[in-house]
Residue, then its C-alpha position, 0 to 999 in steps of 0.5 A: m117872622a115875628k119881627l117882620k110882622d111887628m115892622f108893619p102896621e097893626n092888624n097886618e096879615l103876615a104870619s107870626s112865625t115860620y111854622h104858620t108860614k109853612k102851614m099856610l103855603c104847604p096846602m097851596g102846593l108851594d112846599a119844597e121836596r127834600i130828596h136825599v142823594c148819593p154823595n157820589d151822584c149815582v142815584l136819588y133816594r126816591k121811588e124804588y130806592n126810597e128805603l135804601q140806606e146805601c147806594p145800590r151802585c157805589g155802596e156809599s152810605r146815605y147819611k153823613v158819618s160823624d167824626n167818631g165814625d158813627a152814622t148820623n141822621e143827616p143825609a150826605k147830600v140833598l136835592w131840593y125840588l120845587p114842583i113846577v105845576p102848583r106854581l104855574k097854576r097860581l100864575f093863571a089864578n091871577a087875572k093880570d098874569a093870565e092875560n099876560l101869558t097870552w100876550h104873544a098871541d093877542k097883542r104881539t105885533k106881527d110884521e115878519m120881524i123878529r120881535h119876540v120868541a114867537d116870531s122865531p122859525q122854531w116856534k112856528h115849526i112847533d105849531d105846525q108839527f104839534e097842531e093840538f099844542g099850538r092851537e091853545s095859546r095858553n100852553l107854555r113854552l119854557g126855557l131851562c137855565t142853570d149854572g153854578i154859583n157860590p152862595f158863600g162868597n169869599m168864605s168858600s171859593q171852591h163851593s158850587t151850588w147849581p140852581v135850575s130855573l125856568v123862564i116863560y116865553n109866552l110873556p111880553p119881552w119886558l116881563t120874561m126875565k122879571r124875578k116874579y116870573i122866573k121859577l126856581s125848580l131845582l137846587i142842587s147842593g154842593p160842594k162839587q158841581p154835578g157835571n155829567d151827572i146832572d141828569v140824575y138831579l133833573a129826573p123829578l123835573i123831567e117827569d113833571l114836564k113829560m106829564l105836562w106834555d102828554e096829559g096836561v093839568p086842569v087849570f083855572d084861568a082867572y082872566r077868561q073865567e074858565t078851566f082848561t087843560l094846561r100843557a107845557m114844553i121845554y123850548c130850549t136851554i140857556n147856559d154857558f158853554p161848560a154847562y151846555g156840555n153837562l146838559s147836552g152830553h156834547v164834549t166841550k174841550g179839544y178837537k171835537a168841541c164845536p157842536i156844528c163841525e164835530n168830526d169835520t173840525k179843522a184847526i191849527h194846532l198851537e203846541k204851547c197853548n193847546k196839546q190836542a192833536f189838530d191836523g195843522k191845516p187852516e180852515h177855508r170851507s164854508a160853515p157846515i149845515p147843523l145836524t137836525g134833532k133826529q140826526v143827533y138822536e141817531q148818534v146818541k141813542d145807543i150810548n150807555c152811560v153810567f152816572g156817578k163820580p166813581y164812573k168815568a164818562t166815555t165818549g160814545q159815537a161822534c162827540y157825545k159822552k151820554m144820551s141826555i135825559f132831555w131826549s126822553l121828552p117826546y118833542w125834543e128831537h123835533l126842535d131845531v135849536r135845543h141848547c142856546i149859549d148865554v151871550m152875557h156869559v161869553e161877554k164876561n169871559v171875553f172882558d175878563s181876558l181883556i182886562g186881565t191882559l191889559l192890567n197883567i193880572p196874574g192868572k187872568t192875563k192871556d199874554g205869556k211865554n207860551a202865547r208869544d212862542d205860538m205867535v212866532k211859530l205862526g209868523i205873527r209879530p216875531e219881534l215879540d218873541a220871548v228873550k231868555k235873560g239868565k233864568r228868566n224870560y223877558l217879554p218885549p212890550a207889545c202895543y197893549t202892554l201898560s206901564k205901572k203908571e198907565k195901569r194906575v191912570l186906567c184904574q183911576s178912570l174906572h174908579g171915578v166913574k159914577v153911574p145912575h141907580g140900577y145901571s150897574s154895580n158901584i164901579q168904584r167898589l170893583v176897582s182895587m187901587k192897591d192891587l190895580k185890578l178889578t174884582g167881583l164883576k157880574s155879567h151885567d157889569c162886564h157888559n156895561l164896561m165892555q160896551e161903554i165905560l172901558p173905551i172911554a177909560i182907555r182914552s185916558i192912557l192913549p197918546k194925544t195923536s191917538k186920541t185925535r185920530l180916534s176922534v176923526d175916525h169915530p166922530n160919535h165918540 
């Protein structure tokens, strides 16, 4: 901090040390709470467990053990909790931010078009169901986002830390996802992901959210120069499909993975690529009507789940492994859409599979003997069936199979791409000409490559006749 202070002009007001920074921020309520956690994710050492030295369920020590077997004062696992209430109060303490937090009610264009989350049926349903909450435009609707990250880059490929963040949907669309307005509330330390036990870590946040819904907190609005009672709710969660399973408790693999079809799922069993027992019949029905929140609650309310790594999660009624902690929120069963899938995650998975298959990247390609065997069994392109040659299987080339020269040309096309600042990462750094593959792709990079750059790069390896036909069929390209 001292070096940072010296970098700025004289008489600046930056704190001179980390100590003085904490001394200034803590009275504002912006400090973080460090909570000890059972190493097996059984309990948080707070409230009735605050003084315990061992986990009351699995018996594991609360603290790390040194190499010589002695107990240390360092906790085995830690959860960082950043209380959300002081951060929301500070937003309203800024007049401009307080004005933006009512943009959805004061300045939004209302023409029956969906331009903002406030135009959605669920927003209107909440206003009708909870009239007192809906009357106050300053009451906040929050989106909860979480996923695993590796903070150590390539140094530790197995480490998984899970931040839990809140976004504010009252704001204008161009501000909702700005870093300033995304509130980090929990930081779940690794090295292993919490999985089904994420409910243990969410407990402090859920308690504050219950208080914000039931009682609210007095907040000063700097824009209107008045004090009001602020209330807030979780409008939905945003995550990829595996994290959806952790938060909702729904299974995400196998026969009952579809949250809409559930027990009525009908699909074709692929013997080589999927070992789950489907009935072998194709699906010709129309899409079923999604269950309401109350119907889902009836399915999960009697599921008794014991959290912790030593205890295996069992599937209860229907397709659920647990009764999610979100059901303890009074309004949760009244929401039409409780969990949303992040499209950018899905697009990244599709792009990784696509580019992995095109470049035949080991571990990434979806084309192999098992896939070819299943295609032949389904009567799809029997000419692509794997051929046994000695001890090895030969896969006849398909229309998407590229020679080494074509792979090099495709990678050179991507390697030479130059984009404006802020458009995406430096594409050149993502392309390995030595290994002929793409590495280090972020979700936004995959989106830009998938939508705009890759179709142009593929043209460099198409036959001339294909390029001419593509230009005729798609004059805009």
